[in-house]
PATORNU-423030 format. One record per atom (N, C-alpha, C, O, CB): residue number from 0; residue in three letters; atom name; z negated, x negated, y. Coordinates in nm, 2 decimals. Each point is the difference from the previous one (the first is absolute). Last residue first. Glycine has a CB too. Layout:
<recs>
+-----+-----+----+--------+--------+--------+
|   i |  aa | at |      z |      x |      y |
+-----+-----+----+--------+--------+--------+
| NUM | ALA | CA |      Z |      X |      Y |
...
+-----+-----+----+--------+--------+--------+
</recs>
This chain:
<recs>
+-----+-----+----+--------+--------+--------+
|   i |  aa | at |      z |      x |      y |
+-----+-----+----+--------+--------+--------+
|  89 | LYS |  N |   1.63 |   0.43 |   2.72 |
|  89 | LYS | CA |   0.11 |  -0.09 |  -0.03 |
|  89 | LYS |  C |   0.11 |   0.00 |   0.09 |
|  89 | LYS |  O |   0.10 |  -0.07 |  -0.02 |
|  89 | LYS | CB |  -0.17 |   0.09 |  -0.21 |
|  88 | LYS |  N |  -0.34 |   0.26 |   0.22 |
|  88 | LYS | CA |   0.02 |  -0.10 |   0.11 |
|  88 | LYS |  C |   0.11 |  -0.10 |  -0.03 |
|  88 | LYS |  O |   0.04 |  -0.08 |   0.08 |
|  88 | LYS | CB |  -0.28 |   0.10 |  -0.03 |
|  87 | SER |  N |   0.07 |   0.32 |  -0.35 |
|  87 | SER | CA |   0.07 |   0.07 |   0.11 |
|  87 | SER |  C |   0.03 |  -0.10 |   0.11 |
|  87 | SER |  O |   0.08 |   0.03 |   0.09 |
|  87 | SER | CB |  -0.20 |   0.18 |  -0.15 |
|  86 | LYS |  N |  -0.12 |  -0.35 |  -0.32 |
|  86 | LYS | CA |   0.14 |   0.03 |  -0.04 |
|  86 | LYS |  C |   0.07 |   0.07 |   0.12 |
|  86 | LYS |  O |   0.12 |  -0.03 |   0.01 |
|  86 | LYS | CB |  -0.19 |   0.06 |  -0.25 |
|  85 | PHE |  N |  -0.39 |  -0.13 |   0.28 |
|  85 | PHE | CA |   0.08 |  -0.12 |   0.00 |
|  85 | PHE |  C |   0.15 |   0.03 |  -0.03 |
|  85 | PHE |  O |   0.09 |  -0.06 |   0.07 |
|  85 | PHE | CB |  -0.29 |  -0.07 |  -0.14 |
|  84 | GLU |  N |  -0.10 |   0.49 |   0.04 |
|  84 | GLU | CA |   0.01 |  -0.05 |   0.14 |
|  84 | GLU |  C |   0.09 |  -0.12 |   0.01 |
|  84 | GLU |  O |   0.08 |  -0.01 |   0.09 |
|  84 | GLU | CB |  -0.31 |   0.11 |  -0.04 |
|  83 | ALA |  N |   0.12 |   0.05 |  -0.48 |
|  83 | ALA | CA |   0.10 |   0.09 |   0.06 |
|  83 | ALA |  C |   0.02 |  -0.04 |   0.15 |
|  83 | ALA |  O |   0.11 |   0.01 |   0.05 |
|  83 | ALA | CB |  -0.18 |   0.18 |  -0.21 |
|  82 | ARG |  N |  -0.27 |  -0.41 |  -0.07 |
|  82 | ARG | CA |   0.13 |  -0.05 |  -0.04 |
|  82 | ARG |  C |   0.11 |   0.09 |   0.05 |
|  82 | ARG |  O |   0.11 |  -0.05 |   0.04 |
|  82 | ARG | CB |  -0.21 |  -0.03 |  -0.25 |
|  81 | LYS |  N |  -0.34 |   0.20 |   0.30 |
|  81 | LYS | CA |   0.03 |  -0.12 |   0.08 |
|  81 | LYS |  C |   0.14 |  -0.05 |  -0.05 |
|  81 | LYS |  O |   0.08 |  -0.04 |   0.09 |
|  81 | LYS | CB |  -0.32 |  -0.02 |  -0.07 |
|  80 | ALA |  N |   0.06 |   0.43 |  -0.25 |
|  80 | ALA | CA |   0.04 |   0.04 |   0.14 |
|  80 | ALA |  C |   0.04 |  -0.12 |   0.08 |
|  80 | ALA |  O |   0.10 |   0.00 |   0.08 |
|  80 | ALA | CB |  -0.26 |   0.19 |  -0.09 |
|  79 | LYS |  N |   0.00 |  -0.27 |  -0.42 |
|  79 | LYS | CA |   0.13 |   0.07 |  -0.01 |
|  79 | LYS |  C |   0.05 |   0.04 |   0.14 |
|  79 | LYS |  O |   0.11 |  -0.01 |   0.03 |
|  79 | LYS | CB |  -0.18 |   0.10 |  -0.26 |
|  78 | ALA |  N |  -0.36 |  -0.28 |   0.18 |
|  78 | ALA | CA |   0.11 |  -0.10 |  -0.02 |
|  78 | ALA |  C |   0.13 |   0.06 |   0.00 |
|  78 | ALA |  O |   0.10 |  -0.05 |   0.06 |
|  78 | ALA | CB |  -0.26 |  -0.09 |  -0.19 |
|  77 | GLU |  N |  -0.21 |   0.42 |   0.14 |
|  77 | GLU | CA |   0.01 |  -0.07 |   0.13 |
|  77 | GLU |  C |   0.11 |  -0.10 |  -0.01 |
|  77 | GLU |  O |   0.08 |  -0.02 |   0.10 |
|  77 | GLU | CB |  -0.32 |   0.05 |  -0.05 |
|  76 | GLU |  N |   0.13 |   0.19 |  -0.44 |
|  76 | GLU | CA |   0.07 |   0.09 |   0.10 |
|  76 | GLU |  C |   0.02 |  -0.06 |   0.13 |
|  76 | GLU |  O |   0.10 |   0.01 |   0.07 |
|  76 | GLU | CB |  -0.20 |   0.18 |  -0.19 |
|  75 | LYS |  N |  -0.14 |  -0.43 |  -0.21 |
|  75 | LYS | CA |   0.14 |   0.01 |  -0.04 |
|  75 | LYS |  C |   0.07 |   0.09 |   0.10 |
|  75 | LYS |  O |   0.12 |  -0.03 |   0.04 |
|  75 | LYS | CB |  -0.18 |   0.00 |  -0.28 |
|  74 | LEU |  N |  -0.40 |   0.00 |   0.29 |
|  74 | LEU | CA |   0.06 |  -0.13 |   0.04 |
|  74 | LEU |  C |   0.15 |   0.01 |  -0.03 |
|  74 | LEU |  O |   0.08 |  -0.05 |   0.08 |
|  74 | LEU | CB |  -0.29 |  -0.08 |  -0.12 |
|  73 | LYS |  N |  -0.05 |   0.48 |  -0.11 |
|  73 | LYS | CA |   0.01 |   0.01 |   0.14 |
|  73 | LYS |  C |   0.07 |  -0.13 |   0.05 |
|  73 | LYS |  O |   0.09 |   0.01 |   0.09 |
|  73 | LYS | CB |  -0.30 |   0.13 |  -0.08 |
|  72 | ALA |  N |   0.12 |  -0.12 |  -0.46 |
|  72 | ALA | CA |   0.10 |   0.10 |   0.03 |
|  72 | ALA |  C |   0.02 |   0.01 |   0.15 |
|  72 | ALA |  O |   0.11 |   0.01 |   0.05 |
|  72 | ALA | CB |  -0.16 |   0.12 |  -0.26 |
|  71 | MET |  N |  -0.30 |  -0.40 |   0.04 |
|  71 | MET | CA |   0.13 |  -0.06 |  -0.02 |
|  71 | MET |  C |   0.12 |   0.09 |   0.03 |
|  71 | MET |  O |   0.10 |  -0.04 |   0.05 |
|  71 | MET | CB |  -0.21 |  -0.10 |  -0.23 |
|  70 | SER |  N |  -0.33 |   0.31 |   0.21 |
|  70 | SER | CA |   0.02 |  -0.11 |   0.10 |
|  70 | SER |  C |   0.14 |  -0.06 |  -0.01 |
|  70 | SER |  O |   0.06 |  -0.03 |   0.10 |
|  70 | SER | CB |  -0.31 |  -0.01 |  -0.10 |
|  69 | ALA |  N |   0.11 |   0.35 |  -0.33 |
|  69 | ALA | CA |   0.03 |   0.07 |   0.13 |
|  69 | ALA |  C |   0.02 |  -0.10 |   0.11 |
|  69 | ALA |  O |   0.09 |   0.02 |   0.08 |
|  69 | ALA | CB |  -0.23 |   0.17 |  -0.15 |
|  68 | LYS |  N |   0.01 |  -0.36 |  -0.35 |
|  68 | LYS | CA |   0.13 |   0.06 |  -0.01 |
|  68 | LYS |  C |   0.04 |   0.07 |   0.13 |
|  68 | LYS |  O |   0.12 |  -0.01 |   0.04 |
|  68 | LYS | CB |  -0.16 |   0.04 |  -0.29 |
|  67 | HIS |  N |  -0.39 |  -0.20 |   0.21 |
|  67 | HIS | CA |   0.10 |  -0.11 |   0.01 |
|  67 | HIS |  C |   0.14 |   0.06 |   0.00 |
|  67 | HIS |  O |   0.09 |  -0.04 |   0.07 |
|  67 | HIS | CB |  -0.25 |  -0.12 |  -0.18 |
|  66 | ASN |  N |  -0.20 |   0.45 |   0.05 |
|  66 | ASN | CA |   0.00 |  -0.05 |   0.13 |
|  66 | ASN |  C |   0.11 |  -0.10 |   0.02 |
|  66 | ASN |  O |   0.07 |  -0.01 |   0.10 |
|  66 | ASN | CB |  -0.31 |   0.06 |  -0.08 |
|  65 | LYS |  N |   0.17 |   0.11 |  -0.46 |
|  65 | LYS | CA |   0.05 |   0.11 |   0.09 |
|  65 | LYS |  C |   0.01 |  -0.05 |   0.14 |
|  65 | LYS |  O |   0.11 |   0.02 |   0.07 |
|  65 | LYS | CB |  -0.21 |   0.15 |  -0.22 |
|  64 | ARG |  N |  -0.11 |  -0.46 |  -0.15 |
|  64 | ARG | CA |   0.14 |   0.01 |  -0.03 |
|  64 | ARG |  C |   0.07 |   0.10 |   0.09 |
|  64 | ARG |  O |   0.11 |  -0.02 |   0.05 |
|  64 | ARG | CB |  -0.15 |  -0.04 |  -0.29 |
|  63 | CYS |  N |  -0.43 |   0.02 |   0.26 |
|  63 | CYS | CA |   0.07 |  -0.12 |   0.05 |
|  63 | CYS |  C |   0.15 |   0.01 |  -0.02 |
|  63 | CYS |  O |   0.07 |  -0.03 |   0.10 |
|  63 | CYS | CB |  -0.28 |  -0.10 |  -0.16 |
|  62 | THR |  N |  -0.05 |   0.47 |  -0.13 |
|  62 | THR | CA |   0.00 |   0.01 |   0.15 |
|  62 | THR |  C |   0.07 |  -0.12 |   0.06 |
|  62 | THR |  O |   0.08 |   0.02 |   0.09 |
|  62 | THR | CB |  -0.29 |   0.12 |  -0.10 |
|  61 | LYS |  N |   0.14 |  -0.14 |  -0.45 |
|  61 | LYS | CA |   0.11 |   0.10 |   0.03 |
|  61 | LYS |  C |   0.01 |   0.01 |   0.15 |
|  61 | LYS |  O |   0.11 |   0.02 |   0.05 |
|  61 | LYS | CB |  -0.16 |   0.10 |  -0.26 |
|  60 | LEU |  N |  -0.29 |  -0.39 |   0.05 |
|  60 | LEU | CA |   0.13 |  -0.06 |  -0.03 |
|  60 | LEU |  C |   0.11 |   0.09 |   0.04 |
|  60 | LEU |  O |   0.10 |  -0.04 |   0.07 |
|  60 | LEU | CB |  -0.20 |  -0.10 |  -0.25 |
|  59 | ASP |  N |  -0.34 |   0.31 |   0.19 |
|  59 | ASP | CA |   0.02 |  -0.10 |   0.11 |
|  59 | ASP |  C |   0.14 |  -0.07 |  -0.01 |
|  59 | ASP |  O |   0.07 |  -0.02 |   0.10 |
|  59 | ASP | CB |  -0.32 |  -0.02 |  -0.09 |
|  58 | SER |  N |   0.11 |   0.32 |  -0.36 |
|  58 | SER | CA |   0.04 |   0.08 |   0.12 |
|  58 | SER |  C |   0.02 |  -0.09 |   0.12 |
|  58 | SER |  O |   0.08 |   0.03 |   0.09 |
|  58 | SER | CB |  -0.21 |   0.17 |  -0.18 |
|  57 | HIS |  N |  -0.05 |  -0.39 |  -0.31 |
|  57 | HIS | CA |   0.15 |   0.04 |  -0.01 |
|  57 | HIS |  C |   0.05 |   0.08 |   0.12 |
|  57 | HIS |  O |   0.11 |  -0.03 |   0.05 |
|  57 | HIS | CB |  -0.14 |   0.03 |  -0.30 |
|  56 | LYS |  N |  -0.39 |  -0.32 |   0.33 |
|  56 | LYS | CA |   0.03 |   0.10 |  -0.10 |
|  56 | LYS |  C |   0.15 |   0.03 |   0.01 |
|  56 | LYS |  O |   0.07 |  -0.03 |   0.09 |
|  56 | LYS | CB |  -0.31 |   0.13 |  -0.09 |
|  55 | THR |  N |   0.04 |  -0.43 |   0.27 |
|  55 | THR | CA |  -0.10 |   0.00 |  -0.10 |
|  55 | THR |  C |   0.02 |   0.11 |  -0.11 |
|  55 | THR |  O |  -0.06 |   0.00 |  -0.10 |
|  55 | THR | CB |  -0.10 |  -0.08 |   0.27 |
|  54 | ALA |  N |   0.43 |  -0.25 |   0.24 |
|  54 | ALA | CA |  -0.01 |   0.12 |  -0.07 |
|  54 | ALA |  C |  -0.10 |  -0.01 |  -0.11 |
|  54 | ALA |  O |  -0.02 |  -0.10 |  -0.07 |
|  54 | ALA | CB |   0.26 |   0.15 |   0.12 |
|  53 | ASN |  N |  -0.08 |  -0.40 |   0.25 |
|  53 | ASN | CA |  -0.13 |   0.07 |   0.03 |
|  53 | ASN |  C |  -0.02 |   0.13 |  -0.07 |
|  53 | ASN |  O |  -0.10 |   0.06 |   0.01 |
|  53 | ASN | CB |   0.11 |  -0.17 |   0.21 |
|  52 | SER |  N |   0.39 |  -0.16 |  -0.27 |
|  52 | SER | CA |  -0.11 |  -0.09 |  -0.03 |
|  52 | SER |  C |  -0.14 |   0.07 |   0.02 |
|  52 | SER |  O |  -0.09 |  -0.02 |  -0.08 |
|  52 | SER | CB |   0.23 |  -0.17 |   0.14 |
|  51 | ILE |  N |   0.26 |   0.41 |   0.07 |
|  51 | ILE | CA |  -0.01 |   0.00 |  -0.14 |
|  51 | ILE |  C |  -0.12 |  -0.09 |  -0.05 |
|  51 | ILE |  O |  -0.07 |   0.04 |  -0.09 |
|  51 | ILE | CB |   0.32 |  -0.01 |   0.07 |
|  50 | CYS |  N |  -0.15 |  -0.02 |   0.48 |
|  50 | CYS | CA |  -0.04 |   0.13 |  -0.04 |
|  50 | CYS |  C |  -0.02 |   0.01 |  -0.15 |
|  50 | CYS |  O |  -0.11 |   0.05 |  -0.05 |
|  50 | CYS | CB |   0.23 |   0.05 |   0.24 |
|  49 | ASN |  N |   0.06 |  -0.49 |  -0.01 |
|  49 | ASN | CA |  -0.14 |   0.01 |   0.04 |
|  49 | ASN |  C |  -0.06 |   0.14 |  -0.05 |
|  49 | ASN |  O |  -0.11 |   0.00 |  -0.05 |
|  49 | ASN | CB |   0.15 |  -0.16 |   0.25 |
|  48 | LYS |  N |   0.43 |   0.09 |  -0.24 |
|  48 | LYS | CA |  -0.07 |  -0.09 |  -0.10 |
|  48 | LYS |  C |  -0.16 |   0.01 |   0.03 |
|  48 | LYS |  O |  -0.07 |   0.01 |  -0.10 |
|  48 | LYS | CB |   0.27 |  -0.16 |   0.09 |
|  47 | PHE |  N |   0.08 |   0.38 |   0.31 |
|  47 | PHE | CA |   0.01 |   0.06 |  -0.13 |
|  47 | PHE |  C |  -0.08 |  -0.08 |  -0.10 |
|  47 | PHE |  O |  -0.08 |   0.06 |  -0.08 |
|  47 | PHE | CB |   0.30 |   0.04 |   0.13 |
|  46 | SER |  N |  -0.16 |  -0.29 |   0.36 |
|  46 | SER | CA |  -0.09 |   0.11 |   0.02 |
|  46 | SER |  C |  -0.01 |   0.08 |  -0.14 |
|  46 | SER |  O |  -0.11 |   0.04 |  -0.04 |
|  46 | SER | CB |   0.17 |  -0.02 |   0.29 |
|  45 | ASN |  N |   0.26 |  -0.36 |  -0.22 |
|  45 | ASN | CA |  -0.14 |  -0.06 |   0.00 |
|  45 | ASN |  C |  -0.10 |   0.11 |   0.01 |
|  45 | ASN |  O |  -0.11 |  -0.01 |  -0.06 |
|  45 | ASN | CB |   0.20 |  -0.20 |   0.17 |
|  44 | LEU |  N |   0.35 |   0.34 |  -0.07 |
|  44 | LEU | CA |  -0.03 |  -0.04 |  -0.14 |
|  44 | LEU |  C |  -0.14 |  -0.07 |  -0.01 |
|  44 | LEU |  O |  -0.07 |   0.03 |  -0.10 |
|  44 | LEU | CB |   0.32 |  -0.06 |   0.06 |
|  43 | LEU |  N |  -0.08 |   0.16 |   0.46 |
|  43 | LEU | CA |  -0.03 |   0.11 |  -0.08 |
|  43 | LEU |  C |  -0.03 |  -0.03 |  -0.14 |
|  43 | LEU |  O |  -0.09 |   0.06 |  -0.06 |
|  43 | LEU | CB |   0.24 |   0.07 |   0.21 |
|  42 | GLU |  N |  -0.02 |  -0.48 |   0.14 |
|  42 | GLU | CA |  -0.13 |   0.05 |   0.04 |
|  42 | GLU |  C |  -0.04 |   0.13 |  -0.08 |
|  42 | GLU |  O |  -0.11 |   0.01 |  -0.04 |
|  42 | GLU | CB |   0.16 |  -0.10 |   0.27 |
|  41 | ILE |  N |   0.37 |  -0.10 |  -0.30 |
|  41 | ILE | CA |  -0.10 |  -0.09 |  -0.05 |
|  41 | ILE |  C |  -0.14 |   0.05 |   0.03 |
|  41 | ILE |  O |  -0.09 |   0.00 |  -0.08 |
|  41 | ILE | CB |   0.24 |  -0.20 |   0.10 |
|  40 | LYS |  N |   0.22 |   0.42 |   0.16 |
|  40 | LYS | CA |  -0.01 |   0.02 |  -0.14 |
|  40 | LYS |  C |  -0.11 |  -0.08 |  -0.06 |
|  40 | LYS |  O |  -0.08 |   0.05 |  -0.09 |
|  40 | LYS | CB |   0.33 |   0.00 |   0.08 |
|  39 | LYS |  N |  -0.15 |  -0.12 |   0.46 |
|  39 | LYS | CA |  -0.07 |   0.13 |  -0.02 |
|  39 | LYS |  C |  -0.01 |   0.03 |  -0.15 |
|  39 | LYS |  O |  -0.11 |   0.05 |  -0.04 |
|  39 | LYS | CB |   0.20 |   0.03 |   0.26 |
|  38 | ASP |  N |   0.15 |  -0.47 |  -0.10 |
|  38 | ASP | CA |  -0.14 |  -0.01 |   0.03 |
|  38 | ASP |  C |  -0.08 |   0.13 |  -0.02 |
|  38 | ASP |  O |  -0.11 |  -0.01 |  -0.05 |
|  38 | ASP | CB |   0.17 |  -0.17 |   0.21 |
|  37 | ILE |  N |   0.41 |   0.19 |  -0.20 |
|  37 | ILE | CA |  -0.06 |  -0.07 |  -0.11 |
|  37 | ILE |  C |  -0.15 |  -0.02 |   0.02 |
|  37 | ILE |  O |  -0.08 |   0.02 |  -0.10 |
|  37 | ILE | CB |   0.30 |  -0.14 |   0.05 |
|  36 | HIS |  N |   0.02 |   0.30 |   0.40 |
|  36 | HIS | CA |  -0.01 |   0.10 |  -0.11 |
|  36 | HIS |  C |  -0.06 |  -0.06 |  -0.12 |
|  36 | HIS |  O |  -0.08 |   0.06 |  -0.07 |
|  36 | HIS | CB |   0.29 |   0.05 |   0.16 |
|  35 | ASN |  N |  -0.12 |  -0.38 |   0.28 |
|  35 | ASN | CA |  -0.12 |   0.08 |   0.03 |
|  35 | ASN |  C |  -0.01 |   0.10 |  -0.12 |
|  35 | ASN |  O |  -0.12 |   0.04 |  -0.03 |
|  35 | ASN | CB |   0.15 |  -0.06 |   0.28 |
|  34 | LEU |  N |   0.34 |  -0.25 |  -0.26 |
|  34 | LEU | CA |  -0.12 |  -0.08 |  -0.02 |
|  34 | LEU |  C |  -0.12 |   0.08 |   0.02 |
|  34 | LEU |  O |  -0.10 |  -0.01 |  -0.07 |
|  34 | LEU | CB |   0.22 |  -0.19 |   0.14 |
|  33 | MET |  N |   0.29 |   0.40 |   0.01 |
|  33 | MET | CA |  -0.01 |  -0.03 |  -0.14 |
|  33 | MET |  C |  -0.13 |  -0.08 |  -0.03 |
|  33 | MET |  O |  -0.07 |   0.03 |  -0.09 |
|  33 | MET | CB |   0.32 |  -0.02 |   0.07 |
|  32 | PHE |  N |  -0.13 |   0.08 |   0.48 |
|  32 | PHE | CA |  -0.04 |   0.12 |  -0.07 |
|  32 | PHE |  C |  -0.03 |  -0.03 |  -0.15 |
|  32 | PHE |  O |  -0.10 |   0.05 |  -0.05 |
|  32 | PHE | CB |   0.24 |   0.09 |   0.21 |
|  31 | GLU |  N |   0.04 |  -0.49 |   0.09 |
|  31 | GLU | CA |  -0.14 |   0.03 |   0.04 |
|  31 | GLU |  C |  -0.05 |   0.12 |  -0.07 |
|  31 | GLU |  O |  -0.11 |   0.01 |  -0.05 |
|  31 | GLU | CB |   0.15 |  -0.12 |   0.27 |
|  30 | LYS |  N |   0.41 |   0.02 |  -0.28 |
|  30 | LYS | CA |  -0.08 |  -0.10 |  -0.06 |
|  30 | LYS |  C |  -0.15 |   0.02 |   0.03 |
|  30 | LYS |  O |  -0.08 |  -0.01 |  -0.09 |
|  30 | LYS | CB |   0.28 |  -0.16 |   0.10 |
|  29 | ARG |  N |   0.12 |   0.44 |   0.21 |
|  29 | ARG | CA |  -0.01 |   0.03 |  -0.14 |
|  29 | ARG |  C |  -0.09 |  -0.10 |  -0.08 |
|  29 | ARG |  O |  -0.08 |   0.05 |  -0.08 |
|  29 | ARG | CB |   0.31 |   0.05 |   0.10 |
|  28 | ALA |  N |  -0.15 |  -0.19 |   0.44 |
|  28 | ALA | CA |  -0.08 |   0.12 |  -0.02 |
|  28 | ALA |  C |  -0.01 |   0.04 |  -0.14 |
|  28 | ALA |  O |  -0.11 |   0.04 |  -0.04 |
|  28 | ALA | CB |   0.18 |   0.04 |   0.27 |
|  27 | LYS |  N |   0.21 |  -0.43 |  -0.13 |
|  27 | LYS | CA |  -0.13 |  -0.04 |   0.02 |
|  27 | LYS |  C |  -0.10 |   0.12 |  -0.01 |
|  27 | LYS |  O |  -0.11 |  -0.02 |  -0.06 |
|  27 | LYS | CB |   0.19 |  -0.16 |   0.22 |
|  26 | PHE |  N |   0.39 |   0.26 |  -0.19 |
|  26 | PHE | CA |  -0.05 |  -0.08 |  -0.12 |
|  26 | PHE |  C |  -0.15 |  -0.04 |   0.02 |
|  26 | PHE |  O |  -0.08 |   0.01 |  -0.09 |
|  26 | PHE | CB |   0.32 |  -0.10 |   0.06 |
|  25 | LEU |  N |  -0.03 |   0.30 |   0.39 |
|  25 | LEU | CA |  -0.02 |   0.10 |  -0.11 |
|  25 | LEU |  C |  -0.05 |  -0.08 |  -0.13 |
|  25 | LEU |  O |  -0.09 |   0.05 |  -0.07 |
|  25 | LEU | CB |   0.26 |   0.11 |   0.17 |
|  24 | ALA |  N |  -0.04 |  -0.42 |   0.27 |
|  24 | ALA | CA |  -0.12 |   0.07 |   0.03 |
|  24 | ALA |  C |  -0.04 |   0.10 |  -0.11 |
|  24 | ALA |  O |  -0.12 |   0.02 |  -0.03 |
|  24 | ALA | CB |   0.18 |  -0.04 |   0.28 |
|  23 | PRO |  N |   0.35 |  -0.22 |  -0.29 |
|  23 | PRO | CA |  -0.12 |  -0.08 |  -0.02 |
|  23 | PRO |  C |  -0.13 |   0.07 |   0.03 |
|  23 | PRO |  O |  -0.10 |  -0.02 |  -0.07 |
|  23 | PRO | CB |   0.24 |  -0.18 |   0.11 |
|  22 | ASN |  N |   0.36 |   0.37 |  -0.18 |
|  22 | ASN | CA |  -0.10 |   0.03 |   0.10 |
|  22 | ASN |  C |  -0.13 |  -0.08 |  -0.03 |
|  22 | ASN |  O |  -0.08 |   0.05 |  -0.07 |
|  22 | ASN | CB |   0.18 |   0.18 |   0.11 |
|  21 | ALA |  N |   0.27 |  -0.27 |  -0.33 |
|  21 | ALA | CA |   0.07 |   0.03 |   0.13 |
|  21 | ALA |  C |  -0.09 |   0.02 |   0.11 |
|  21 | ALA |  O |   0.04 |  -0.01 |   0.12 |
|  21 | ALA | CB |   0.15 |   0.11 |  -0.25 |
|  20 | PHE |  N |  -0.34 |  -0.15 |  -0.32 |
|  20 | PHE | CA |   0.04 |  -0.13 |   0.06 |
|  20 | PHE |  C |   0.07 |   0.02 |   0.13 |
|  20 | PHE |  O |   0.00 |  -0.09 |   0.09 |
|  20 | PHE | CB |   0.03 |   0.00 |  -0.32 |
|  19 | THR |  N |  -0.22 |   0.43 |  -0.09 |
|  19 | THR | CA |  -0.06 |  -0.03 |   0.13 |
|  19 | THR |  C |   0.05 |  -0.13 |   0.07 |
|  19 | THR |  O |  -0.05 |  -0.04 |   0.11 |
|  19 | THR | CB |  -0.15 |   0.17 |  -0.18 |
|  18 | PHE |  N |   0.30 |   0.06 |  -0.38 |
|  18 | PHE | CA |   0.04 |   0.09 |   0.09 |
|  18 | PHE |  C |  -0.05 |  -0.03 |   0.15 |
|  18 | PHE |  O |   0.05 |   0.06 |   0.09 |
|  18 | PHE | CB |  -0.05 |   0.11 |  -0.27 |
|  17 | THR |  N |  -0.12 |  -0.44 |  -0.20 |
|  17 | THR | CA |   0.15 |   0.00 |   0.01 |
|  17 | THR |  C |   0.05 |   0.09 |   0.11 |
|  17 | THR |  O |   0.10 |  -0.02 |   0.06 |
|  17 | THR | CB |  -0.09 |  -0.04 |  -0.30 |
|  16 | SER |  N |  -0.48 |   0.05 |   0.11 |
|  16 | SER | CA |   0.04 |  -0.11 |   0.09 |
|  16 | SER |  C |   0.15 |  -0.01 |   0.02 |
|  16 | SER |  O |   0.05 |  -0.04 |   0.10 |
|  16 | SER | CB |  -0.25 |  -0.08 |  -0.18 |
|  15 | GLY |  N |   0.01 |   0.45 |  -0.21 |
|  15 | GLY | CA |  -0.04 |   0.02 |   0.14 |
|  15 | GLY |  C |   0.05 |  -0.11 |   0.09 |
|  15 | GLY |  O |   0.04 |   0.03 |   0.11 |
|  15 | GLY | CB |  -0.24 |   0.10 |  -0.19 |
|  14 | ILE |  N |   0.26 |  -0.17 |  -0.39 |
|  14 | ILE | CA |   0.08 |   0.10 |   0.06 |
|  14 | ILE |  C |  -0.03 |   0.02 |   0.15 |
|  14 | ILE |  O |   0.10 |   0.01 |   0.08 |
|  14 | ILE | CB |  -0.08 |   0.10 |  -0.31 |
|  13 | LEU |  N |  -0.30 |  -0.41 |   0.00 |
|  13 | LEU | CA |   0.14 |  -0.05 |   0.00 |
|  13 | LEU |  C |   0.10 |   0.10 |   0.06 |
|  13 | LEU |  O |   0.08 |  -0.03 |   0.09 |
|  13 | LEU | CB |  -0.14 |  -0.10 |  -0.29 |
|  12 | LEU |  N |  -0.40 |   0.25 |   0.15 |
|  12 | LEU | CA |   0.02 |  -0.11 |   0.10 |
|  12 | LEU |  C |   0.14 |  -0.04 |   0.01 |
|  12 | LEU |  O |   0.05 |  -0.03 |   0.11 |
|  12 | LEU | CB |  -0.29 |  -0.04 |  -0.15 |
|  11 | THR |  N |   0.14 |   0.37 |  -0.30 |
|  11 | THR | CA |  -0.01 |   0.07 |   0.13 |
|  11 | THR |  C |   0.02 |  -0.11 |   0.11 |
|  11 | THR |  O |   0.07 |   0.03 |   0.10 |
|  11 | THR | CB |  -0.23 |   0.15 |  -0.19 |
|  10 | ILE |  N |   0.13 |  -0.34 |  -0.34 |
|  10 | ILE | CA |   0.13 |   0.08 |   0.02 |
|  10 | ILE |  C |   0.00 |   0.06 |   0.13 |
|  10 | ILE |  O |   0.10 |  -0.01 |   0.08 |
|  10 | ILE | CB |  -0.08 |   0.05 |  -0.32 |
|   9 | GLY |  N |  -0.42 |  -0.25 |   0.11 |
|   9 | GLY | CA |   0.11 |  -0.09 |   0.02 |
|   9 | GLY |  C |   0.13 |   0.06 |   0.03 |
|   9 | GLY |  O |   0.08 |  -0.04 |   0.09 |
|   9 | GLY | CB |  -0.20 |  -0.11 |  -0.24 |
|   8 | VAL |  N |  -0.24 |   0.42 |   0.04 |
|   8 | VAL | CA |  -0.02 |  -0.06 |   0.13 |
|   8 | VAL |  C |   0.11 |  -0.10 |   0.03 |
|   8 | VAL |  O |   0.05 |   0.00 |   0.11 |
|   8 | VAL | CB |  -0.30 |   0.04 |  -0.13 |
|   7 | MET |  N |   0.25 |   0.15 |  -0.41 |
|   7 | MET | CA |   0.03 |   0.10 |   0.10 |
|   7 | MET |  C |  -0.01 |  -0.05 |   0.14 |
|   7 | MET |  O |   0.08 |   0.02 |   0.09 |
|   7 | MET | CB |  -0.15 |   0.16 |  -0.24 |
|   6 | LYS |  N |  -0.07 |  -0.45 |  -0.21 |
|   6 | LYS | CA |   0.14 |   0.01 |   0.00 |
|   6 | LYS |  C |   0.05 |   0.10 |   0.11 |
|   6 | LYS |  O |   0.09 |  -0.03 |   0.08 |
|   6 | LYS | CB |  -0.08 |  -0.02 |  -0.32 |
|   5 | LEU |  N |  -0.47 |   0.02 |   0.16 |
|   5 | LEU | CA |   0.05 |  -0.13 |   0.07 |
|   5 | LEU |  C |   0.15 |   0.01 |   0.01 |
|   5 | LEU |  O |   0.06 |  -0.05 |   0.10 |
|   5 | LEU | CB |  -0.26 |  -0.08 |  -0.18 |
|   4 | ASN |  N |   0.00 |   0.47 |  -0.16 |
|   4 | ASN | CA |  -0.03 |   0.01 |   0.14 |
|   4 | ASN |  C |   0.05 |  -0.12 |   0.08 |
|   4 | ASN |  O |   0.05 |   0.02 |   0.11 |
|   4 | ASN | CB |  -0.25 |   0.12 |  -0.17 |
|   3 | LYS |  N |   0.23 |  -0.15 |  -0.41 |
|   3 | LYS | CA |   0.09 |   0.10 |   0.05 |
|   3 | LYS |  C |  -0.02 |   0.02 |   0.15 |
|   3 | LYS |  O |   0.10 |   0.01 |   0.08 |
|   3 | LYS | CB |  -0.10 |   0.11 |  -0.30 |
|   2 | LEU |  N |  -0.30 |  -0.39 |  -0.01 |
|   2 | LEU | CA |   0.13 |  -0.07 |   0.01 |
|   2 | LEU |  C |   0.10 |   0.09 |   0.06 |
|   2 | LEU |  O |   0.09 |  -0.03 |   0.08 |
|   2 | LEU | CB |  -0.14 |  -0.12 |  -0.27 |
|   1 | ARG |  N |  -0.37 |   0.33 |   0.08 |
|   1 | ARG | CA |  -0.01 |  -0.09 |   0.12 |
|   1 | ARG |  C |   0.14 |  -0.07 |   0.03 |
|   1 | ARG |  O |   0.04 |  -0.01 |   0.11 |
|   1 | ARG | CB |  -0.29 |  -0.02 |  -0.16 |
|   0 | MET |  N |   0.20 |   0.30 |  -0.34 |
|   0 | MET | CA |   0.00 |   0.08 |   0.12 |
|   0 | MET |  C |   0.00 |  -0.09 |   0.13 |
|   0 | MET |  O |   0.07 |   0.03 |   0.09 |
|   0 | MET | CB |  -0.19 |   0.15 |  -0.22 |
+-----+-----+----+--------+--------+--------+
</recs>
């Protein structure tokens, strides 16, 4: 699963960078967005890990997973909107 995610990030970076060579400012904005997005994912994963570590019963694990899933879905929607914004600026 982890390797799949790394492949997707690599593909996204490769494809994203090929479309932005004509506009250096857009390239810089996309690059900054991608790096911030990765930092947010890491932050959410660390929070999820801490939640799991502090869980004392099965219901706690379910709550951790539910909260993490909702957080990741929100982050995904934000990224989707931002990508649409970048696409409209091409």
